N, C-alpha and C positions, 0 to 999 in steps of 0.2 A: 502263742502270745509273744514269745521271745522274738520270733521272726518279724512280727509286726513292729515291735520296738526298734529292731535293727534297721528296718526300712525307714521308719520315721527319723531316726538319728541321721541316716545317710542323706535324707532329703533336706534336713536342717543344715547339715554341714555343706552340702552342695550350694544351697541358696546363700548361705552366709559368705562362702568364699567368692561366689560369683558377684554378689552385691558389693563386697568390700573392694574388689578390683574395679568395679564400675564407678565407685564413688571417688572421683578424682578432681571435680570442679565445684564451683559454688552452687549453693541451693538456696532458694527463697521459698519458704512454705508458710502456712498459716491458715487463717479462717476468715470467711466473709460473713458478716452479720447484717441483719436489717436494723438500722439505727433506732427505729421507734420501739422495737420489742426486744432486741437482742437475740432473736431467733436466727439460726444458721440459714444462709441463702444457698439453696440447692441449684446446681447445674448453671451457675453464672460464669461468665468469662473472666479470666484473670490472665494478664499478659504484661510483658515488658514493652513499653511503647517504642515503636520504631524497629522492633525486632520480630523474629519468627517464634520467639519463646513464649508459650502460653498454654494454658489448660483450662478445663472447666472444673468447678468445685464438685465434690461428691455429695452424697446425701447428708453428710455431717457439716457441709459448708467448707470442707478442707481442700486445700490445694497445695501442690508441691511442684515447683519449676526447678529442674535440675540441669547440670552440665552448663552452667552460665559462665562465660569467660569473665575475667576481671574487668571492672569498669563501673561506671555510675549509670543507673537506669531509673526510669519512672515506672513504678508498679501501678497498673491500672485495673480496675474492676468495673464492668458494665453490665447492665441488665435492663431490658425494656421496662419502662415505667419508673425507673429510678435514676437519680443523678449519678454521674460518674464519680467514683472514689479513686484517689491516687495518692501515692507517697513515693519519696525518693529512696532508693536503696543503692548501696555501694558494695560490690564484690571485690575483695582483695586477694582471694586465694581459695583454698579448700576449706570453706566455711559454710555454716548453715545460719541463715537469718530467719527469725520468726516475726511475722507481721500479721496484724489484724486490720481489716478494712471494713468500714461501716457504710452501707448504702442507704440513702434517704430517698423516700418516694418523692417524685416531682409532681407538680400540680397538673401539668400537661405532658402526656407521654411523647417522647421524642421520636419523630418519624425517621430520623437519619440512621437509627441503629438497624442496620441490615443483617449483621452477623449475630444470630441468636445462639444461645447455648444449646437449644434443641437441634439446630442445624449442625453445630459443631459436634455434638454427641452422635448424631446420625452418621457423621463421616468417620469418626474415630473409634466407635464401638460397634460390635457385631449386631446386637439388637434384633436377633431373630427369635420369634416366639415369646417376646416380652412386651408388655404394655406398662408404661410408667404413668401413674395416676397421681394427681394433686387434688386437694380439696376444691379448688376452683373448677376443675373438670367434673367432679362429682355433683356440684351444684347445678350443672347444666342439664342433668336428668330431672324430669318432673318430680317435685318434692311431694311427699305424702304428708299432708297436714302441716306443712312448714318445715319439715325436717329432711334434708337430703341425706342419702345413706349409701354407703359403699355397696351394700347388697344389691341395690337397684342398678348401680353402675356396672357391677361385674356381669350382669345379665346381658349387656350389650357388647361384650368383648368378643373378638373372633374366636370361634371354636368352643364357646361356652354354651352348654345346654342346661337350662333350668327347668326342672320337672313339675313345678307347680307354685301357685301363689300361696298355698297352704301346705306346710310340711314338706316343701320341695327341697331338692338338693342340687348342687352344682356338679356337673359332669364336664370335664375339661378335656377336649380332644381325645375322647375315648376312654379316659380314666375315671374311676369311681371316686366318690368323696374321700374315702380312706386313703386313696393314692394322691390326694392333694395335701400338701403340708402348709399349714397356716401359722405364720410367725407374727407375734405382736411384741415389738422391741426385743426380738430374739427368743421369745418364749412360745412354746407350742400351744396353740389353742385348738382343742379337739372338736369343738362345734362352734363356728363363728356366726351361725344364722339362727334366728328365732323361727318358731313354727309358722308364723305368718311371714311369708317370704318378702315382705316389704322392708324388713329391718334386720340389720346385723347387730352384733354386740359392740361395734365400734362407733364412737361418737365422731362424726365428720369434722367437728371443730377442733379436735385434738390431734388429727392425723397430720403428719408432716409430709409423708410420701408413702405410696403403695406400689411395689413392683410385682407385677403378675407374670410369672413365667409359665407359659402353657406347654412347654416342651423344649428339649434341647438345652437345658440349663447347665451351667458349668459346674466344676467339682467343688466349689465352695458351698454348694447346697447338696444335701443328701437325705437319706431316710425315706424317700418317696420315689415312686416310679412314674408319676405322670406330671405333676405340676407343683409350683411353689408360689405362695402368696406371702410376700415379705412386707410387713406393715410397720412403720415407725411413727412414733408420736412426737409432738413438739416438746420443747423443754419448759415452756411456760414463759410468761412475759417477765423480762428482767429489769424493766424500767418502772412499771407502775402496776397497781392493783386493777384488774379488769375482770369482766365476766359476761355471761349471757344467760338469759332466762327465756324459755320457750314453752308455750302451751298451745295445744291443738285438740281437736276432737279425738285424736288417736292416743296422744301421749304428752308428756311434759319432760323438761330437761333443765338442769341447772349446771352451769360451768363456772368455776372460780379459779383464778390464777393470779400470780403476782410474785414479787421478789420477797424473799426472806432477808437477803442482802442485795441492795440495788447494784446494778452494773454501772461501773465508772470505767471509762477507757483507761487501760493500764492496770486494772485490778480484777479480781475474781468476783463471782456472784453466787447466789443461792436462790432457787425458785421453788414454787410449789404449783401443783395443778390438780384439781379434782373435778370429775365429771360424774353426774348421776342422772340416769334416765328411768322412767317408769311408764308403763302403759296402763290404760284403763278402758280399753275398747270394749271389754266385756260388760262395763257399766254404761258407757255413753251410747253404745249401739242399741240399747233397749229403747231409747227415745229418738235416736237420729235415724236409724235404718229400719223401715217398716217390715222388711223381710226377716229380721232377726227375731228369734223366739224369745220367750220370757226371761231366759237366762243370758241373753245377749250373745254376741259373737264370742266364741270360747278361747280367747287369747289373752294371756297376761305375761309380762316380762318385767324384770328389774335388772339394771346394769349399773355398776359403779366402778370407776377407775381412778386411781390416784397415783401421783408421781412427784418426786422431789429430785432436783438436780443441783449438784455442787460443782462449780466450774472454777478452774484456776486462771490466772492472768495469761498463761501460755496457751490455753485452749484445751488442756486436759480436763476431763470431767468424769464424775460418777453419778449414775442415776439409780434411784430406788423406786420401785413401783409395785402395785398390788391391784387385784381386781376380784370382783364377785359378780357373776352373771347367773340369772335363773330364768326359767321359762316353764309355762304350763299351758297345755292345750287339752280341752275336754270335749271330744266329739261324741256323738251318739253311740258310736261303736267302740270307742277307746278313750282311755285317760292316760295322757302322756306328759311327762315332765322331766327336766334335768336341771342340774346345778353345776356350775364351773367356778372354781376358786384357785387363785395362784398369786405368786409374787416373785420378785427377783431383783437383780441388779445388772446393769451393764456399764461399761467404762470405756473411755478413750484416753490413751496415754501418748503424749508427744515428748519423747526423751530429749534431754539436752544433748547436743553434740552428735546426734544420730539421725539419719534420714528416715528412720522407720516410723511408721504409725501403728500402734498396738491397740487392738479392740478386743473386747471380750464380754461374755455374759455368764451369769449363773442364775438359775430359776427353778421353781417348783410349781406344778399345777396339777389339779385334780378335776376329773369330769365324771359325773354319776348320773345315770338315767334309769328310768323305769317306765314300763308300759303295761297297762291292764286292758285286756280286750274281752270280748263276749265269751270266749272260750275259757276264761278264768285261769288261764295258765300264765304264771308270772314270767316276765322277761325283764331282766336287769343287766346293767353293765357298769363297770367301774374301770377307769383308767387313770392312773396317777403316776407321777415320776418327776425326776430332776434332770436338768441338762446344763452343760457348761461348754464354753468354747473360748479359745484364744487365737486371734488372727494377727498376722504381721504383714504389713504392706510397704512396698518400696516403689518410688517412681524413679526411673532411669531415662531421662529425656522424655520422649513420648511413650515409652514403654512402662509397663507396670508388672510387678511381681507380687503375688500374695500367696502366703501359705499359712496353715493353721492346724489346730487339733480340736477335736470334739469328743465329748463323752455324754452318755445319757443312760439312765436306768429307769425302768417303769414297771408297774404292776398292772395286770389286767385280771378282772374277775367278772365272769358273766354267766348267766343262765338263760337258755333260749329253747324254744320248741319249734320244730319245723312243721310243715303242713301235714305230715303223717303222725303228728303228736309225739314224735320221738324227742327226748330230752337231750340237749347238748350243753355241756358246762365246761368251764376251765378256770383255774386260778394259776397264774404264772408270773414269775419275776424274771426280768431279763435286763442285760446291759449291753451297750454298744460302744465301740471306740472307733474313731476315724481320724485320718490325716489327709490333707490335700495340698496340692501345689497347682497354682494357676499363673500363666505367663501371657501377657498381652503385648504383642509387637505391632506398633503402628508405623507404617511407611506412608509415602505420599499417596499411594493408591490402594494399598493392601493392608488389612488388619487381620492378624493371626492370633488365635487364642486357644492354644492347647492347654489341657489341664488333666489331672489324674486324681482319683480319690481311692483310698484303701480303707476298707471297713472290716472290723472284727465283730461278729455277732456271738457273744459268749454263750447264750443259752443253747444255741445250735452248734457251737464250736466250728463256725464257718468263717472263712475269709471271703471278701468280695473285692475284686480289682476292677475299677470302673474308669477306663480312659474316656475322655470327652474332647470335643474340638469345637471351635467356632471360626468362621471366616467371613470377611466382608471385602468386596472388591468395588472400589469407587470407579466405575466405568468412565464417568465424567461428572461434572458438577451437579447434574440433575438425575442421574440414574446410578443405582447401586445394587449389586448382587450380594446375597448373603446366604449362609448355610451353617448349620450346627447339628450336633448329634452326640451320641454316646451310649454307654451302658449304665443301667440303674438297677438298684435292688432295694428291698425293704422287708421288714419282718412283721410289722403290724398289719392286721387284716380286720375285716368287718363281719359281724354276725347280723345278717340282714336278709329279709325275704327278697327274692329277685322275681317274684311272680306279679308284683303290683308296681305301678308307675311311681306312686308316692309311698315312701317308707318313713314313717315316723320314728320307728326304732332303728337306730344305727349303732349297734354295740361294737365294742372293740375287744380284740384278743391278740395275743402274740402268735406268731406262726407256729402251728402245732407240729410235733414230731410224728404223730400217729397218722401219716399219710399212706396212701397206697404204695406198694413196693414198685409198681410199674405204671406207666401211662402210655397207652397206645403201643404196647409191646416193648417200650424202652424202660430201662431201669431209672428210677427216681433217685438221683444222687445228692440233691440239694433240697432244703426245706424253705428256701427263700422265694419271695416273689421277685420276678425279673422282667425287665423290658429293655428294649433298644429303641432309640429314636433317631430319625433323620428328618431334617427340615431344610427347605430351600425356598428362596423367594426373591422378589425384586421390589425396590422402592423407586418411585418416580415423583420428582418434584415438577408438577405441571404448571403451565401458566394460570393466571387468575387465582392464585393462592390455593390451588388444588393439590392435595397429596394423595397418591395412589400406592397402596401396599398389597402385594399378592404373595401369599405363602401357601406352600403345600407341605404335607407332613405324612409320615408313616410311623406309627407306634406298634411295634411288635411285642406284645405281652407273651413272651415265650414260656413263662411259667407263672400261674396264678393259683392261689389257694382260696377255696370257697367252702361254705357250709354245704353238706350233702343234702340236697333237696329230695333224694330218693331213698334215704335210710329208712328201713323198716325193721331190721334185726339188730340186736346187740352184738358187739364185736367181742365174742368170747369163744371158748372151746366148742360149745354146742353148735356154733354156726360156722365151723371151719369150712364146711363145704359150700357156703354161700359166697357169691361173688362180692368183691370189695365195694362195688358201687351201691350195694344194698345194705352194708353193715358199717362201713367206715363213717366216722362223724364228719370228716373233711375229704375233699376231693381236689385233684389237680385239674386245672383248665389251661387252655391257651386262648389268646385273643389277638385280634388285629383291628387297628383303627387307622383309617386313612381318609384324607380329605383335602379340600382347598378352601382357603379363606380369602375373601376380597374385601378390602377396606378402602373407602373413599372419604377423605376429610377435606372440608372447606372451612377456613377460619380467617375471617377478615373483618376488622373493626367490630361492628355490632352484631354480626351474624355468624353463627357456628352451625355446621351441618356435618353429620357423621352417618355413614351407611356401611353396614356389614352384611355380607352374604356368606353363609357357610354351607358347603356341600360335604356331607360326612357319611362314611360307612363304618359300622362297628359290628363285629361278630365275635362269638365265643364258641369254644369247642371243649366239652367236658369228657370226651372219650366215648360217650354214649350217643350224643347228639350234637350237631352244630346248630346254633340258634342266634337270634338277634337279642341282645340284652334290652331291658325295658327302657333304656335311655337312648336307643338308636333312633335319632331323628335325621332324616335324610336332608331336609332343607330347613334352614333357619335364617330369617331376615330381621334386621333391626334398623330402624330409621330414627334418628335423633336430630331435633332442631332446637336452637336457642336464639332468641332475638332480644336485644336490649334497645329500648326506645324511650322517647320522652325528651323534653327540652333539656333536662338535667340528667338524662340517661338513668332515671330512677325507676323505670318499669322494666320487667323482664318476663318474657313468655317462653315456655318450654313444652315440647311435645315429643312423645316417644311411641312408636308403633312396633309391635313385635308379631311376627308370623312364624309358626313352626308346623312342619308337617307331622304326621301321626306317629305316636309312640306304639311299640308292640305291647301286647298284654296277653295273658293266658286265659282262654275261654273256659267257662264252666260247663261241664257235660252233664252233671247230675248231683244228687245228694244221697247221703246214707246216715243211719243212726250210729253214733260213735260211743262205745263204752270204754272208759279208761282203766277199769279193773284196779282202781287204787286200793281196794280192800282185799286184793288178791284173788285167788281162784274160788274163794267161798262166796263171791258175789252172786246173788240170785239174779242172773241176767234176764230171766223170764218175766220178772216183775219190776225191773229197774228201768228208769228213764234215762236214756243217753243224750248226748249232745248231737247237734246236727253237723255231720261232716260233709266235705265237699269233694266231688270227683272232678278233677281237672283235666282239661284237654292237653294237647301237646304244648310244650313250653313256648309262650310268646308267639303264637301263630296268628293271633288276631291283631288288628290295628284300631286305635282309638281315632276319633274325629280330629281334624286339624285344630290348631290352637292359634288364636290371634287376639290382640288386646291393644287399645289405645289409651294412653294416659296423658293428661295435660296439667299444667299449673301456670299460674300468673302471680307475679310478685311485685309489690310496690315498696320502695324504701323511703323512709322519711328521716332527714337529718334532725336530731333533737339538740344536740350540743356538739362540741368539738370532737369528743371521743365517744359519742353515743348516737345510736340510730335505732329506729323501729322498722321492722319488716313485717308486712302482712302478706300471707300466701294463701291463695285458694287453689284447690286441686280437685281433679276428678280422676279416679282410677276406673278403668274399664268403661270408657265414656259411652259406647253404644251397647253396653250390657250384654256382651257376648257370653253365652252359656258354655264355658269351657269345663270339661269334666275334671273333677278332683279325684274321686274314686267311686267304685260301684260296690255297695254293701251287698255282697253275694248272699248272705243269709237272709237279709230282709228283702232283697230284690229291689233296692232303691238306688237311684243314681244321685250322687252328691256332686254339686258343681263347685268350681273355683269361685273366687270372689266376684260378686255381682257389681253393678255400678256403685261406686263409693265416693260421694263428694265429701270434702273435708276443708276445714279452714284452720289456720293457725297464725300465731303472732309471736315474734321474738324481739327482745330488746337487748342490745349490747351496751355496755358501760365501761 
């Protein structure tokens, strides 16, 4: 631990000395807000008129223009669909000026704005393996009963495999769900998706921005070896009370927000926002869908999220937030449910007289799940813990330096039974500490982004050194090459069956110490899960508003930890002569994921089109066998179209078609009678009735049928008053009623399909 602290101190000292030397000319910094609501404006252009000095705002609406020579300038901010905001600034020497700009929506979008923040960001940032999502883009996916949802949008992203409409999980470029870190306002969310795969726990109307990193992410993110979902919520309306009410055949929602203290230019503000969602599909489906049984479709969920924000006149602010999410799914063969609760705070500090921007979070969350199946063996999982981080950012001309510190502590407690009825359990507490430094250098044609992360895992007494890099080469105005990669580690793992495509139970546990001493003849010296990434691709801005993006990737999962699917003996002195793979609770694996993603986007006026094709190969090797994991889908295609029409452009039609090639699964070879001897050796097995056990074939050597589904929705908007409108949405899920397999009940010999055709209607009113 002392070595870790020394390294952190050296990094701080180095950054402080470097930045002090660079800070020698004037700086203009501040925030850009939407005038009507006071919300920060993301990724808009801010520049000094008539000069080459300019930047785009970040996700907080923050900008910093540095190294400005003395003089008087006009500070300008522009964004498509908004009137230009500008103010005069005077630089006299080594000083820092704080400014706020407010953009007001114009009635008619100006066509002369050719330089968008999106284009500027594509030129000045690496952006490999990342998709930036806004609520507007989420709304272009067909809405289910009037409610667009992030879960539906994530399914169309490059490299993302979704295993089912019911109980499915997201697998991102070869990584499992536990290898995907989901952050909501900086807080870890252990399960962001409900059992019915049409909905996430996130309310689309409170999302400000969502950055999805599918690989090659830089050192400011850690703790996972595959991907990051970084989701931030809005602050709430700073000008007036407003809200939204929605009701559909699936669910209903109420959103309320407004000022506690109204925003006035030159003063601070205070806001609140609360969102509540509930589903009643289990009740409405009894009367709407003829195929539902007398109990209806077995899905229920409730989500509530609240937030309050206190902002100063200089742009510093502190947010307090909390949530409670719950989910229940009752299938014929299983009863599954989970609850997730948490809260925390994040802050932004803009110090007087210093060019630094300080950000931080502190939070606590808990996730608890349970599963009851026909074998009557309980499966439970608990994960809870706290996290904190403090980050410092500096702009030096077009360059940017960011460094920070993180800490987390969490508890895992789970009980699980594998297919051999062997019990596995663990209760563990662990803490992690990390420090990172990231530097982005932007030249006329080249963007370099080296970074490094150092992590100490206290429960395992292990350090991890994780260097990473990013590169973009602007070959010309319309063609860009990009590449990224690095080393990644994590301690958290999942207790999950890998014999079935759909896994309702996805328990969590800390990386165990009781691993095999060797793997494929080599000594096991670390208990961490490890991976290395390398990504490369090209971006093309083609004529006729067409954008083409090609990315290839390799993820080498050189050490993974998994539940031992082959365990049949207890790991004790009596079984010293038995091989590890038959007695250890956990095993070491290696994996490889490689693929190519092709994205074509057309966005012009009223029409939007998005096409993604993914070619993927994923393998695992547990030392006994090499196999395809259950999420290995060779081909995946997503087509999305959105069209706005009508004299007042108050109609919108959306359609999405998804095609996926077959998933692997494990074949059933036979059955046997299973006696668990819970009463010990005194059990009269000659007169006792056992449970039906399953004899499995070789792991994942079968393949399921192909999957495909078409969803459509149509929306009409009615203006009611100045700040109020009514939206009516009709939608159909699985338009041509494709019978995609959900799971096969091996004991009953019954096939259960994914969602059939599901028409729905919904209406929402904003005020």
